C-alpha positions as CSV (number, residue, x, y, z in Angstrom):
1,M,-32.2,0.4,13.9
2,I,-28.7,-0.9,13.6
3,K,-29.7,-4.1,11.9
4,Q,-31.8,-2.4,9.7
5,L,-28.9,-0.3,8.5
6,A,-26.6,-3.7,8.2
7,K,-29.4,-4.9,6.0
8,W,-29.7,-1.9,3.4
9,D,-25.9,-1.7,3.3
10,S,-25.6,-5.6,2.3
11,Q,-28.2,-4.5,-0.4
12,W,-26.3,-2.0,-1.9
13,G,-25.2,-1.7,-5.4
14,I,-21.9,-0.2,-6.4
15,Y,-23.8,3.2,-7.3
16,H,-25.2,3.2,-3.8
17,M,-21.9,2.1,-2.1
18,L,-19.8,4.9,-4.5
19,V,-22.2,7.4,-3.8
20,A,-21.6,6.8,0.3
21,Q,-17.9,6.9,-0.7
22,I,-18.0,10.2,-1.8
23,C,-20.0,11.3,0.9
24,L,-17.5,10.2,3.2
25,M,-14.4,11.4,2.0
26,A,-16.2,14.8,1.4
27,A,-16.6,14.4,5.2
28,V,-13.4,13.7,5.8
29,V,-11.9,16.5,4.2
30,A,-14.1,19.4,6.0
31,L,-13.5,17.7,8.9
32,S,-9.4,18.0,8.2
33,L,-10.5,21.4,7.2
34,L,-11.8,22.4,10.8
35,A,-8.9,20.6,12.1
36,L,-6.2,23.7,11.3
37,T,-8.4,25.9,14.5
38,Q,-10.4,23.2,16.1
39,R,-7.6,20.3,16.1
40,D,-9.5,18.1,19.1
41,I,-13.0,18.7,18.2
42,A,-12.6,17.3,14.6
43,L,-10.7,14.5,15.5
44,V,-13.5,13.8,18.0
45,F,-15.8,13.5,15.7
46,C,-13.5,11.4,13.1
47,G,-13.2,9.0,15.6
48,V,-16.3,9.3,15.9
49,L,-17.8,9.3,12.7
50,F,-15.0,6.2,11.8
51,F,-16.5,4.3,14.9
52,L,-20.3,4.5,13.3
53,I,-19.7,4.1,10.0
54,A,-18.0,0.5,10.6
55,L,-20.7,-1.0,13.0
56,A,-23.7,0.6,11.0
57,F,-22.2,0.0,7.5
58,P,-20.2,-3.1,7.8
59,R,-19.4,-3.4,3.7
60,L,-19.6,0.4,3.5
61,G,-16.7,0.3,6.7
62,L,-14.2,-1.7,4.7
63,T,-14.4,0.1,2.2
64,F,-14.0,3.4,4.2
65,L,-10.7,1.3,5.3
66,I,-9.4,1.1,1.9
67,M,-10.0,4.8,1.2
68,I,-8.9,6.3,4.8
69,T,-5.1,4.3,4.3
70,P,-3.3,6.0,1.7
71,I,-4.3,9.7,3.7
72,Q,-1.5,9.9,6.5
73,G,-1.7,13.6,6.9
74,L,-4.1,16.1,5.4
75,W,-4.3,19.7,6.5
76,G,-5.2,19.9,10.2
77,L,-5.4,16.1,10.6
78,S,-1.3,15.4,10.8
79,R,1.0,12.3,10.5
80,A,0.6,11.9,14.1
81,D,-3.4,11.6,14.0
82,M,-4.4,10.0,11.2
83,P,-2.3,6.2,12.4
84,L,-4.7,6.9,15.6
85,L,-8.3,7.1,14.0
86,L,-7.1,4.2,11.2
87,G,-6.7,2.2,14.5
88,T,-10.5,3.2,15.6
89,L,-11.6,2.4,12.1
90,M,-10.2,-0.9,12.0
91,A,-11.2,-1.9,15.6
92,A,-14.7,-0.9,14.8
93,V,-14.4,-2.9,11.7
94,N,-13.4,-6.0,14.2
95,L,-16.0,-5.4,16.6
96,R,-18.7,-5.3,14.0
97,H,-17.5,-8.6,12.0
98,A,-17.6,-10.2,15.7
99,P,-19.0,-13.5,14.9
100,L,-16.8,-14.1,12.2
101,W,-14.4,-14.2,15.0
102,L,-16.4,-17.1,16.9
103,T,-16.6,-19.2,13.7
104,L,-12.3,-19.7,14.5
105,L,-13.4,-21.5,17.3
106,H,-14.6,-24.7,15.0
107,S,-11.8,-26.7,13.6
108,R,-13.8,-27.1,10.7
109,T,-13.8,-23.4,9.7
110,W,-9.9,-23.6,9.5
111,K,-10.1,-26.0,7.0
112,R,-11.9,-24.2,4.9
113,L,-9.9,-21.2,5.1
114,P,-7.9,-20.6,1.5
115,T,-4.0,-20.6,2.0
116,L,-3.4,-17.5,2.0
117,L,-5.3,-16.5,5.0
118,L,-3.7,-19.7,6.9
119,V,-0.6,-18.0,6.0
120,L,-1.6,-14.8,7.8
121,A,-2.8,-16.2,10.4
122,A,0.4,-17.7,11.1
123,F,2.1,-14.7,10.9
124,V,-0.2,-13.3,13.6
125,V,0.6,-15.9,15.9
126,L,4.4,-15.8,15.6
127,F,4.2,-12.1,15.6
128,I,2.4,-12.2,18.9
129,V,4.6,-14.4,20.6
130,W,7.9,-13.3,19.5
131,S,6.4,-9.9,20.9
132,L,5.6,-11.3,24.2
133,F,8.7,-13.7,24.2
134,T,10.7,-10.4,24.5
135,L,8.4,-8.1,26.1
136,S,10.3,-7.8,29.4
137,T,13.2,-6.6,27.8
138,L,11.8,-3.8,26.2
139,P,11.3,0.0,27.3
140,Q,8.2,1.3,27.9
141,Q,8.0,3.1,25.4
142,Q,8.7,0.2,22.8
143,T,6.4,-1.7,25.2
144,D,3.7,0.5,23.8
145,S,4.2,0.5,20.4
146,T,4.8,-3.6,20.9
147,F,1.2,-4.0,21.9
148,M,-0.2,-1.5,19.1
149,A,1.7,-3.7,16.5
150,C,0.3,-6.6,18.1
151,A,-3.1,-4.9,18.2
152,F,-2.8,-3.8,14.0
153,V,-1.8,-7.4,13.1
154,I,-4.7,-8.8,14.6
155,F,-7.1,-6.3,13.3
156,L,-5.6,-6.8,10.3
157,F,-6.3,-10.5,9.9
158,G,-10.2,-9.5,11.1
159,A,-10.9,-7.1,8.3
160,A,-9.3,-9.9,5.3
161,L,-11.5,-12.5,7.4
162,A,-14.5,-9.8,6.8
163,I,-13.7,-9.3,2.9
164,F,-13.4,-13.0,2.2
165,H,-16.5,-13.7,3.8
166,H,-18.3,-10.5,2.2
167,C,-17.1,-11.9,-1.2
168,L,-18.7,-14.9,-1.0
169,T,-22.4,-13.9,-0.4
170,E,-24.3,-13.7,-3.5
171,N,-23.5,-10.0,-3.7
172,G,-19.6,-10.1,-3.6
173,N,-19.4,-8.6,-6.6
174,S,-20.7,-5.4,-5.5
175,M,-18.3,-5.6,-2.4
176,R,-15.2,-6.1,-5.1
177,L,-16.7,-3.0,-6.9
178,G,-17.0,-1.0,-3.9
179,L,-12.9,-1.8,-2.8
180,I,-12.3,-0.7,-6.5
181,S,-13.7,2.5,-6.3
182,A,-12.6,2.7,-2.9
183,V,-9.0,2.7,-4.6
184,S,-10.0,5.1,-7.3
185,L,-10.9,7.7,-4.9
186,A,-8.2,7.7,-2.7
187,L,-5.8,7.5,-5.5
188,M,-7.7,10.6,-6.6
189,L,-7.5,12.2,-3.6
190,T,-3.9,11.6,-3.2
191,I,-3.0,12.6,-7.0
192,S,-5.0,15.8,-7.2
193,F,-3.6,17.4,-3.9
194,D,0.3,16.0,-5.1
195,V,0.0,17.8,-8.0
196,I,-0.9,21.2,-6.4
197,S,1.3,21.0,-3.6
198,V,4.6,20.1,-5.5
199,Y,3.6,22.0,-9.3
200,F,1.8,25.2,-8.1
201,P,3.5,26.7,-5.2
202,K,1.3,29.9,-5.3
203,L,-1.7,27.8,-5.0
204,S,-0.3,25.4,-2.7
205,N,0.3,28.3,-0.5
206,F,-2.6,29.8,-0.6
207,L,-4.5,25.9,0.3
208,Q,-2.0,25.5,2.9
209,L,-0.9,22.2,0.8
210,L,3.2,22.8,1.1
211,P,4.4,19.8,1.0
212,E,6.2,18.1,3.5
213,W,8.9,16.4,1.5
214,P,11.7,18.5,0.4
215,G,12.2,17.9,-3.0
216,L,10.1,18.0,-6.9
217,R,9.3,14.6,-6.5
218,L,5.3,13.0,-5.8
219,S,5.1,12.5,-2.5
220,G,1.4,12.2,-2.2
221,L,-0.6,12.7,1.1
222,H,2.1,10.0,2.8
223,S,4.9,12.8,2.7
224,N,7.1,10.0,1.5
225,P,7.8,9.4,-2.4
226,N,8.5,5.8,-2.3
227,A,5.4,4.7,-0.3
228,T,3.0,6.8,-2.2
229,A,4.6,5.0,-5.6
230,K,3.3,1.4,-4.1
231,Y,-0.3,3.3,-3.5
232,F,-0.3,4.5,-7.6
233,L,0.9,0.4,-8.7
234,A,-3.0,-0.8,-6.9
235,G,-4.6,1.9,-9.5
236,L,-2.3,0.7,-12.4
237,A,-2.7,-2.9,-11.1
238,I,-6.4,-2.6,-11.5
239,A,-6.5,-0.1,-14.4
240,L,-4.2,-2.9,-16.4
241,A,-6.8,-5.6,-15.3
242,V,-9.7,-3.8,-16.8
243,C,-7.7,-3.2,-20.6
244,W,-7.1,-7.7,-20.7
245,Q,-10.8,-7.8,-19.4
246,L,-12.1,-5.8,-22.2
247,F,-9.2,-7.6,-25.3
248,G,-10.4,-11.1,-23.5
249,C,-7.5,-12.1,-21.5
250,N,-9.5,-13.0,-18.5
251,G,-9.4,-16.8,-18.8
252,T,-12.5,-17.3,-19.7
253,I,-13.1,-19.9,-22.8
254,H,-15.7,-17.3,-24.7
255,P,-13.9,-13.7,-24.7
256,P,-16.5,-10.8,-24.0
257,R,-17.9,-9.0,-26.3
258,S,-19.2,-5.8,-24.7
259,K,-20.7,-2.8,-26.0
260,N,-18.3,0.0,-26.6
261,R,-15.7,-2.1,-25.9
262,F,-13.3,0.2,-27.8
263,A,-14.0,3.3,-26.3
264,K,-13.7,1.4,-22.5
265,L,-10.4,-0.2,-23.8
266,L,-9.3,3.3,-25.1
267,A,-10.2,5.0,-21.7
268,A,-8.6,2.2,-19.5
269,S,-5.6,2.3,-21.3
270,T,-5.3,6.0,-20.8
271,I,-6.1,5.5,-17.3
272,A,-3.0,3.1,-17.0
273,I,-0.8,5.6,-18.6
274,I,-1.6,8.1,-16.4
275,F,-0.6,6.0,-13.1
276,A,2.2,5.0,-15.2
277,I,3.1,8.9,-15.3
278,V,3.0,9.6,-11.5
279,I,4.7,6.7,-10.3
280,S,7.6,7.9,-12.6
281,A,7.1,11.5,-11.1
282,T,7.8,9.8,-7.7
283,S,10.9,8.3,-8.4
284,S,11.0,5.3,-6.8
285,K,13.1,2.9,-8.1
286,G,11.4,0.0,-7.2
287,S,7.9,0.7,-8.3
288,L,9.1,1.5,-11.6
289,I,10.8,-1.8,-11.9
290,A,7.5,-3.6,-10.4
291,A,5.2,-1.9,-13.1
292,V,7.0,-3.3,-15.9
293,L,7.7,-6.5,-14.7
294,A,4.8,-7.2,-12.9
295,P,2.6,-7.6,-16.6
296,M,5.6,-9.3,-17.7
297,A,5.1,-12.1,-14.6
298,A,1.0,-12.2,-16.0
299,A,2.6,-12.7,-19.5
300,I,4.1,-15.9,-18.0
301,A,1.3,-17.5,-16.4
302,F,-1.4,-16.2,-19.5
303,W,0.8,-18.0,-22.0
304,S,-0.2,-22.1,-21.2
305,S,-4.2,-20.7,-21.7
306,S,-3.5,-17.9,-24.7
307,K,-0.7,-16.7,-26.5
308,R,-2.8,-14.3,-27.5
309,A,-3.6,-13.0,-23.9
310,S,0.2,-13.7,-23.2
311,L,1.4,-10.7,-26.2
312,F,-1.1,-8.3,-25.3
313,A,0.5,-8.7,-21.4
314,I,3.5,-8.2,-23.4
315,A,2.7,-5.0,-25.0
316,S,1.4,-3.9,-21.9
317,A,4.5,-4.0,-20.4
318,M,6.1,-2.6,-22.7
319,V,3.9,0.3,-23.1
320,I,4.9,1.2,-20.0
321,A,8.6,1.1,-19.9
322,I,8.3,3.5,-23.3
323,V,6.2,5.7,-21.1
324,T,7.7,5.6,-17.8
325,M,11.4,5.9,-19.6
326,S,10.2,8.9,-21.5
327,Y,9.1,10.5,-18.8
328,T,12.3,10.1,-17.0
329,L,14.4,11.0,-20.0
330,V,12.5,13.4,-21.2
331,L,10.0,15.4,-19.5
332,A,11.7,15.5,-15.6
333,T,13.9,17.9,-16.5
334,D,11.9,20.1,-17.9
335,I,9.3,19.7,-15.7
336,G,11.4,19.9,-12.8
337,Q,13.4,23.6,-14.1
338,W,9.7,25.0,-14.6
339,T,8.3,23.8,-10.9
340,Y,11.8,25.1,-9.3
341,E,10.6,28.4,-11.2
342,Q,7.6,28.4,-9.4
343,Y,8.9,28.7,-6.0
344,R,11.6,31.0,-7.1
345,Q,9.0,33.6,-8.3
346,A,6.9,32.5,-5.2
347,E,7.6,34.6,-1.4
348,H,7.7,33.2,1.7
349,I,7.9,29.3,0.6
350,P,10.7,26.9,1.4
351,K,12.7,26.5,-1.7
352,P,13.5,22.7,-3.2
353,V,17.0,21.9,-4.1
354,S,17.7,23.4,-7.5
355,P,17.5,20.3,-10.7
356,E,21.2,19.4,-12.2
357,K,22.0,20.5,-15.4
358,P,20.8,17.4,-17.6
359,S,23.8,15.4,-19.1
360,P,23.4,15.4,-22.7
361,N,24.2,11.4,-22.0
362,V,21.2,9.4,-21.8
363,L,22.7,6.9,-19.2
364,E,23.3,9.8,-17.0
365,R,20.9,11.7,-17.4
366,M,18.8,8.6,-16.3
367,K,21.0,8.0,-13.3
368,Q,20.4,12.1,-12.4
369,Q,16.7,11.1,-12.4
370,L,16.5,7.9,-10.5
371,R,19.8,9.2,-8.5
372,L,21.6,6.1,-9.0
373,S,25.2,5.2,-8.0
374,R,24.3,7.9,-4.9
375,S,24.0,7.8,-1.8
376,H,23.9,10.1,1.4
377,E,24.8,9.7,5.2
378,M,21.9,10.5,7.7
379,I,22.8,12.5,10.8
380,V,20.5,13.5,13.6
381,V,21.3,16.9,14.4
382,T,20.6,17.3,19.0
383,P,18.5,20.4,19.7
384,S,19.6,22.3,22.5
385,K,17.8,23.0,25.6
386,D,16.4,26.7,24.9
387,K,15.3,25.6,21.2
388,P,12.0,23.9,20.6
389,Q,12.4,20.1,19.2
390,K,12.1,19.5,15.5
391,H,10.4,15.8,14.5
392,S,11.0,14.7,10.8
393,Q,8.0,13.8,8.6
394,I,9.6,10.8,7.4
395,Y,11.0,9.7,11.0
396,R,8.8,10.9,13.5
397,N,10.2,8.9,16.3
398,I,13.2,11.1,15.7
399,D,13.8,14.3,17.6
400,G,15.8,16.7,16.4
401,D,16.7,18.1,12.8
402,I,18.0,15.2,9.9
403,K,21.1,16.5,7.8
404,Y,22.0,14.5,4.9
405,K,25.5,14.3,3.7
406,N,26.6,12.9,0.0
407,Q,28.1,10.4,-0.6
408,E,29.7,9.1,-3.8
409,C,29.9,5.9,-5.0
410,K,30.2,3.3,-8.5
411,S,28.1,0.3,-7.3
412,L,24.3,0.3,-7.8
413,I,23.7,-1.3,-4.9
414,C,24.7,1.6,-2.7
415,T,21.7,3.8,-3.7
416,G,20.5,5.1,-1.0
417,Q,22.1,3.4,1.0
418,R,21.3,0.4,0.4
419,N,25.3,-1.4,0.9
420,R,25.1,-0.3,4.2
421,L,21.4,-1.4,4.9
422,W,22.0,-4.4,3.6
423,S,25.5,-5.5,4.8
424,I,24.5,-4.5,8.5
425,G,21.5,-6.2,8.0
426,L,23.1,-9.5,7.3
427,D,25.6,-9.1,10.2
428,I,22.1,-8.7,12.1
429,W,20.5,-11.8,10.6
430,A,24.1,-13.6,11.0
431,D,23.8,-13.0,14.8
432,N,20.4,-13.9,14.9
433,W,19.9,-16.3,12.8
434,I,17.5,-18.7,14.9
435,L,14.8,-16.7,16.4
436,G,15.7,-13.0,15.1
437,I,15.6,-9.7,17.0
438,G,12.0,-9.5,16.6
439,P,9.9,-8.0,13.9
440,T,10.1,-4.4,15.6
441,N,14.1,-3.9,17.0
442,W,15.4,-2.8,13.9
443,P,15.8,0.6,14.4
444,N,17.2,-0.2,17.8
445,E,19.9,-2.2,16.0
446,Y,20.3,-0.4,13.3
447,F,21.0,2.8,16.0
448,Q,23.6,1.1,18.3
449,R,25.7,0.4,15.0
450,T,25.0,3.2,12.5
451,Q,23.6,6.3,15.0
452,F,20.4,6.2,13.1
453,P,17.4,4.2,13.4
454,F,16.6,2.8,10.0
455,D,13.1,1.2,10.4
456,S,13.8,-1.3,7.7
457,P,17.4,-3.0,5.9
458,H,14.9,-3.0,2.5
459,N,14.9,-6.4,2.3
460,V,12.1,-8.9,2.7
461,L,14.9,-11.7,3.2
462,I,16.9,-9.7,5.4
463,E,14.2,-8.2,7.4
464,L,12.1,-11.6,7.8
465,G,14.9,-13.9,8.4
466,G,16.9,-11.0,10.8
467,G,13.8,-10.3,12.6
468,L,11.6,-13.7,13.2
469,G,14.7,-16.3,12.2
470,I,14.0,-19.2,10.8
471,A,10.3,-19.5,11.6
472,G,10.1,-16.3,9.4
473,L,11.8,-18.1,6.6
474,G,9.5,-21.1,6.7
475,L,6.6,-18.5,6.8
476,Y,7.1,-16.4,3.8
477,G,8.5,-20.2,2.0
478,F,4.7,-21.2,2.0
479,F,3.3,-17.6,1.5
480,L,5.8,-17.8,-1.8
481,V,4.5,-21.5,-2.7
482,A,0.6,-20.0,-1.8
483,M,0.9,-17.0,-4.0
484,W,2.8,-19.2,-6.8
485,R,-0.6,-21.2,-6.8
486,L,-3.0,-17.9,-6.8
487,W,-0.7,-16.8,-9.7
488,R,-1.1,-19.8,-11.9
489,T,-5.0,-20.1,-11.1
490,T,-5.7,-16.4,-11.8
491,F,-4.0,-15.9,-15.2
492,S,-4.0,-19.8,-16.5
493,Q,-6.6,-21.0,-15.7
494,P,-10.1,-20.9,-17.5
495,K,-12.8,-18.7,-14.8
496,D,-16.7,-18.7,-15.1
497,N,-18.0,-16.0,-16.7
498,N,-17.7,-13.1,-14.1
499,A,-16.3,-10.5,-15.6
500,V,-16.2,-8.3,-12.1
501,A,-14.4,-11.2,-10.0
502,S,-12.2,-11.9,-13.1
503,V,-11.1,-8.4,-12.7
504,F,-10.8,-7.8,-9.3
505,A,-8.7,-11.4,-9.1
506,Q,-6.4,-10.0,-12.1
507,G,-5.4,-6.5,-10.6
508,A,-5.3,-7.7,-6.6
509,V,-2.5,-10.5,-7.8
510,L,-0.8,-7.7,-10.1
511,Y,-0.5,-5.4,-7.1
512,A,0.5,-8.2,-5.2
513,I,3.5,-9.7,-7.6
514,A,4.7,-5.7,-8.0
515,L,4.7,-5.0,-4.1
516,M,6.8,-8.6,-3.9
517,L,9.2,-7.2,-6.3
518,T,9.7,-3.8,-4.5
519,E,10.0,-5.9,-1.3
520,T,13.8,-6.9,-3.2
521,V,14.9,-3.2,-2.2
522,D,12.5,-1.7,-0.1
523,P,11.0,-2.2,3.2
524,A,8.7,-5.4,3.4
525,K,5.1,-4.8,2.9
526,F,2.8,-8.1,3.4
527,F,4.5,-9.4,7.3
528,A,5.7,-6.2,8.5
529,I,3.3,-3.0,10.7
530,N,2.6,-0.5,7.3
531,P,-0.3,1.2,5.4
532,H,0.1,-1.5,2.3
533,S,-0.4,-4.3,4.1
534,I,-3.9,-3.5,5.0
535,W,-4.5,-2.6,0.8
536,V,-2.8,-6.1,-0.4
537,W,-3.8,-8.3,1.7
538,L,-7.8,-7.2,1.6
539,F,-7.2,-7.2,-2.2
540,L,-5.8,-10.8,-1.6
541,A,-8.7,-11.9,0.5
542,G,-11.2,-10.9,-2.3
543,T,-9.9,-13.3,-4.8
544,V,-9.1,-16.4,-2.7
545,M,-12.4,-18.5,-3.5
546,P,-12.9,-22.0,-1.8
547,R,-15.0,-24.6,-3.7
548,S,-18.8,-23.2,-4.0
549,E,-19.8,-26.0,-1.5
550,Q,-17.1,-25.0,0.9
551,A,-18.0,-21.0,0.2
552,A,-21.8,-22.2,1.4
553,K,-20.7,-23.9,3.9
554,F,-18.3,-21.3,5.6
555,T,-21.5,-19.0,4.9
556,A,-23.9,-20.6,6.1
557,T,-21.4,-20.9,9.6
558,S,-21.0,-17.4,10.2
559,T,-25.1,-16.8,9.9
560,T,-25.6,-19.0,12.3
561,E,-23.0,-17.6,14.9
562,K,-24.9,-14.3,13.8
563,Q,-28.3,-15.4,14.6
């Protein structure tokens, strides 16, 4: 029966896939409601559902993984429950695609894998070796988390390998469209629940959707505005790729002339503007910068093949900049004040901090909205023995309340304690520049020096150099070379007239570039244990394509192993 279900899954078109995804999303929402009263039963049903879907429907299971990743808490399913369910789904996906792991026993298979997957495999090996090397020196609690982190990177590589395999088949475009629809459904759910929970407190209270983030920023089902903005970047990237495809920026020799082209272009542009607005509503500075600079990077690559396409990409970046600046400087203040009044009128609802009176100076108003040149010191207040322990929604490993003490500063780099994180991170890197401290040991090092367990120095070079030493920097160097080649071929070289593959490739690479830009001021995404790495690596796995002859050999080898 499982073989028959898998056969149906391999033959599904995008409409069958979309209907199945909607049903799965509805099931997750229903189970999260059940968890409000019967948490254990709901968790068991979720785990069984995730496991069976991944085993019976290989491709649907992979798209389901994309849909579930941004949901870090919904009604009765808390942020402590979702990582366990996500891990169950990843394990089931790898179990279902176990024959692909067997193909890696042949050296010729490694020669056919694209460079980016080889870089990911090198990170998995480096991560596991370093973890085993330092395992004996870690406390029991951190030992368990290290084993879970090792399992995560292994499962991540297996899922990326599965995406790569499915995109090489004759029905590869259906797989890519399934991934795009999964992203769309996940972001639609996130935006809908987020807008209600932040801007409509009475309705949010009735639906029990009160936000965990103590402010007026969109924080998603992740309870973290900065993390949520990274998911919105994916939606923006795909929308821009669709716009460029309709405009003829796909790199093909003959631009497409589809029916209702203008209406489709208008719809895609509207969606892109909506994502630019919701990114602005998170007030994530790194994501706002990346949303503007990533299209500019595409414009540079477009220039060698099509000046027209390059100018259109530049225009896209300018429109995004205008939209984000307009929201930040004009709309954000009025929306924030209106929302605060809604909270004041609502009863039995925690009130957010009152918004500041907007400054008449444009630059000062921008600093107010984006909290530039502002910092704070976080202090953990240990609870007394007679009071129950509280856990922060952002820092779940901390027992007690987190108090914030504002600190005035004049430099931009002090925003959000970046100056402290970077300076201390550089000191840690200087003391451990050969081997590093370990990729998961940053909280311990920061706690010893700041009395707060920051999980990252918020800069990819410091994080990889200080965490994995020389090997980590070398790995990132190879990754940059591979991304540079993929960026150049995706946007500058003519491709076959495959609109779906072109849109998916440009959207995935654009998203990857945006995340690389955010890594300069935020935690690492590609080589780190976080949900964003699932999205970006699975997207990239669907874009990197070997030569057709090699692809046929790889698919034939995988089919032989299955038989």
